[in-house]
C-alpha positions, 0 to 999 in steps of 0.5 A: 420062971413061968414058962420054965419046965422040966422034961417028963420024968426028969428032976432038976437034980437028975439033970444036974447029975447026968450033965455034971453041972451042979447049976443047970437050970430050966429056962423060959421058952420065950426066946429065939432058937435056931438050928444052924445051917448045915451044908445045903440046908437053911437055918431053921427056926425052932419053937422051944417047949423046954429049954435047959441051961448050962452056963453058956450052952443049952439043950432045947426040945422043940414043940412037935419034935422028938429030938433034943437040940444043943447049942450056944446060949447067947448074952441076949437069951437066943440060942443057936443049935448045931447038933441034935440028939434022939434022947435027952440022956444022949444030949446030956452026955454030949455036954 
């Protein structure tokens, strides 16, 4: 898709190898992404720069944010994230 991109320095094969998901793919960023409410913190809407899909899971890099967010990829294409990682490799291990 036109908006789909990979993280700098990563190939799709490297992402597939590191995640163990041979069907991992880069997805377009035209979707709603939220980071779930935790404790007293409200739900936050993220503007995705990079979206990586792993069947029913996704890892998202938000614009202006160094963290990588993991969440559920919903049937409507939206993503609800529940955890954040400081490095992509760490997020891929978390799958």
